[in-house]
N, C-alpha and C positions, 0 to 999 in steps of 0.2 A: 483491617481493610487495608489495602495499597491502594496506590493513587491511580492505577488503570482500573480496578475492580469499583472505585468511586465513579471512576468521570464515567464507564460504562451503567452504571446504574440510575445516575442524575440524567443519562440521555435517555435511558431507558424508559423511565418517569414522565421525562417532556414528551417522547414518543409516544406511550399509555396514552397521553392526555391530548395528546393532536390526533387521534385515531378516533377519538370517543365526541371531538369536539367541533372539526377541522375536516376540510375537504385532503384527497388527494388524487396522486397521479400516480402511474406507472408506465415504465420505459425500459429501452433498451441501447448497449450501446458499444463501443468501439472503440482502441485509440492505441497513441503508440507511446510505450512504458519505458521510455530511458533511466538503464537502471545501473549502480553499483557499489560497492560494498566497500567502507573504510577501514583502513586497519594497515599496517605497513609490510601484510603478506602480499596486501592485491593491488595490482595495476589501476589508478588512480585517474579513468576515463569514462563517460558514461557509457554504456555499450545498449542497441537499439533492440527491445524486445516489445511485446504488443499485450493489448488487453482488451479485456470484453463482458459484459457483464447485463444486471438487471440495476437500476435504481428506484425507487419511491421517491414522493417529496409531498411531507404532511403540512399541509399547511396551520399556521396556528392564528396568524393574525395577516395585515394587508404588507407586513415590514419579513415575517421571521416565519419559515419554516425550517422542516427537517429530514434529510435528505440520506435516507440508509441506503446501503448496494452494496450487493454482493458479487465482487469479481473474479474472475478465472485471470491472474498475469503471470508473469513470467521475469525473472534478477537471474544475469548470468555473469559471473565470474570471472577474473582469470590472475593468475597467479604470480605477480612480479619478475623478473627478472631477476632482483637483489636478493627475493628469498631463498635465506637458506636458516635452517632448523635441523641441525644433527639428529634429532627424534623423531622429526619427522621430515624423513629426508623425500625429494620428486623425482620422479622421472620426466622423461620430456613430454609423457603421454597422461598425465598427473599434473595440469595447469588449467583444464579448462570446468566449470560446472553451471550448471542448469537448473535455478529449483523453479518448480512450478506451485506456484501459491493457489489459496482460496481467502480473498481477502472480502474483510465487511467493513466496508468507513461508515461511522455515521456523524453526518456533517450538520452542524449549524448553518443555513441559509438566511443571507441577511439581504433584502433590499438595497442597493445603494439608489442607484438611478434609473429608470428606463428598464430596459432588459438587463442592465447590468448588475449581476450578484457576489456577493462574496462569501466564501464558503471556511466554515474549519470543523477541526473535530477529531476523536479520536477513530484510528482505525487497528483492529482483532487481523491478524493474519496466521493460517497452517499451510504448512509442505503439502500438500498430495501427492507429491509425484520429483522423483529426481534422475537425471541423466549426469553424473556424478561419478569425473575417474579420481575427484582430489582426496588426497590422503585415505585412499583406501585399502591401506595399509594396517589403520587405523576404526574403521570402521567410519560411521557418521561423524562428518566436520562439521555439521550445521544443525542450531535447534529447529525442535517442528514447531516452534510459532513464533512469530515476532511481534511487537507493538511499536506503532509507529502514531508522528500526529499531521497531521492533514489542513492544507492553508493552499485555497488557491480562488480563482475567477471565472464566472459561468454566465455567461451569454442565452438570455433562456429567448427565443427568437420563435413566437407561435409554438408550436409540437416540438422544434428543433434547440437542440443543445449542444451548447460548446464552450468546454471546460480547459483550465489549465492550470492544474496545481502542481505543489513539492511538498514530497511527502519523505518526513526526516523519521529513520529508524529511532527508536527509544532506550531499546536492549539491547544485549548481547547476543548473540545468533553464535559466537565460536563454541562447538558443544567437544573441544577436545582440549581444553584446558584453561589457565586463567590466565595467561603470559602474555595475552592480546586481546582487546576486544574489537569483533566486527558488528559495525553497524550498517544497515542499508539504506540508500534512499531513492529517491526517484523521483523523474519531472516528467508528469503523466497529459497529455494533450490526446482528447476523446469527443468523438462525436456523437448524439442520444436523438431519443426520439420518441416523445413520450406517446404510448400505444391510445391510454386515457388517464 
C-alpha cells in the first residue's frame, strides 16, 4: 500500500469514528484559487482561478475535527517563452491550458485559540474537463489525477468560515514523458457558510 492510500485509509477510519460518535455541520464555500504548475516548461507565476463546493465538519473532541470537502477548482498554465523541445514543438496558439478538477481534501482541524483553527491533510483530485491546446499533437499532456498536501488556517465566526491555505502537489502530472516533472501549486482563499 503506497503512502497516499495509507493516508486516505487512516483519514477514512477517523472520519467513520467521528460520524458515529460526534456532531457535524454541512456548508457551502466559494473562493479564489491562485494556481501554477512547477516545471521548466511553464511560466512561474500564479494565475487567478476560482473554486466552489461543499464542506463538512465532523467534531471528534473539543479541539479536533475532520473536515472533508468536495470542491470544483481550476488550474491555468502558460508555457514559458524559453520552452524549446524539438520532440514537441509549439505554435503560438499552443501555449495555454485550463484544467477543471474535482478535488476532495480531507483535513484534520485543530482549534488553536478562539475562532482560529489550523487545518492540514491530503487532497485527491480528478480532471473533469480540459480547455487546452497544449501539446495537441501528442494527445493529453496532463495526467487525469493529482495528489496534494494541504495546510492552512480557518476562522470560524458563528456560521461563517474564512480560510486561507496552501496546496502543494506531490505527484507528477506530466503525461507525455519522464524528462520533466510537473507539479501543481495553489494558494486558496475562500469564504463559507454552515447551512446546519
